[in-house]
Structure formats: structure tokens, C-alpha cells
C-alpha positions in Angstrom: -19.5 -11.6 3.5 -22.2 -10.2 5.8 -22.3 -13.4 7.9 -18.5 -13.4 8.2 -18.5 -9.9 9.5 -21.1 -10.7 12.1 -19.2 -13.7 13.3 -15.9 -11.6 13.4 -16.9 -8.0 13.8 -13.3 -6.9 14.4 -12.7 -7.1 10.6 -15.5 -4.7 9.8 -13.6 -1.5 8.9 -16.7 0.6 9.1 -17.4 0.9 5.4 -14.7 2.5 3.2 -12.1 -0.1 3.7 -12.4 -3.6 2.4 -9.1 -5.1 3.5 -6.1 -4.6 5.8 -2.7 -6.0 4.7 0.4 -5.9 6.8 3.7 -6.3 4.9 7.3 -6.1 5.8 9.4 -4.4 3.1 8.1 -3.7 -0.4 8.2 -5.2 -3.9 11.1 -4.2 -6.0 9.3 -5.5 -9.1 7.1 -3.1 -11.1 3.5 -4.3 -10.7 -0.2 -3.4 -10.5 -2.4 -4.5 -7.6 -4.8 -6.5 -9.8 -7.2 -7.4 -7.0 -7.8 -3.8 -6.1 -10.7 -1.8 -7.4 -9.6 0.7 -10.0 -11.4 3.6 -8.3 -10.4 3.0 -4.7 -7.2 4.2 -3.2 -4.8 1.9 -1.4 -3.2 3.5 1.7 0.3 2.8 2.8 1.2 3.6 6.4 4.9 3.5 7.0 6.5 2.3 10.2 10.0 1.5 11.1 13.5 3.1 10.7 15.2 2.9 7.3 16.8 4.8 4.4 15.8 4.4 0.8 12.7 2.4 -0.1 11.0 5.2 -2.1 7.7 4.5 -3.6 8.3 4.6 -7.4 5.7 5.2 -10.1 7.6 4.8 -13.4 4.5 5.8 -15.5 4.8 9.3 -14.0 8.6 9.2 -13.6 8.5 9.9 -9.9 10.0 8.5 -6.7 8.2 9.4 -3.5 10.2 9.2 -0.3 8.0 7.7 2.4 9.1 8.1 6.0 7.8 6.6 9.3 4.5 8.0 10.3 3.5 9.1 6.8 0.5 7.9 4.9 0.6 7.5 1.1 -2.6 7.1 -1.0 -2.3 5.5 -4.4 -4.5 4.0 -7.1 -2.5 0.8 -7.0 -4.5 -0.9 -9.8 -4.1 2.1 -12.1 -0.5 3.2 -11.5 2.3 0.6 -12.0 4.6 0.9 -9.0 7.5 -0.6 -7.0 9.7 0.1 -4.0 13.3 1.2 -4.5 15.8 -0.8 -2.5 16.3 0.0 1.2 19.8 1.3 1.7 20.0 0.9 5.4 17.7 -0.1 8.3 
């Protein structure tokens, strides 16, 4: 990995981050992010304009509304999660 970072320094996140993923929409299927480390938070940064699409954690029985400009941190390998359907946008 070290050689890769030297040849492409723009992917070096400065230490605490190991990956950056960009995704449109969310998964409506309950899942765990198996490739994540159990002890490291995944950060979700919301952009766009929509209604619905709450971040759902059935283990805890909660739905978290996430709006543009907000950041959500979650242990995505520990807590099963999914996105509720987007109702508009």
C-alpha cells in the first residue's frame, strides 16, 4: 500500500481514513458493511435535495433523518442498517 500512496498521493487521506466511496442513493436491503473494521466509524456526508431516505438501524429500532450538509457516523460493520425509500427528489 505504501508504494501505491507514493505514486498517487491524492489518495492519502492523512491517516484516519482508509477509503473514500461515493454513492448515489442508498441500499434498501438490511446489511452490514463486512469490509469495514468493527472499531472504525464510517462517515456518511449527505448532498442533494430529497425527502425520505432515512438511515435505519433495525437493531436499535431507530430511523435517523439525514439532510443535505449533515454528517452521520456509524459503526457500519456492527450495526445492521439500510436506507428507507426516498419519497421525492
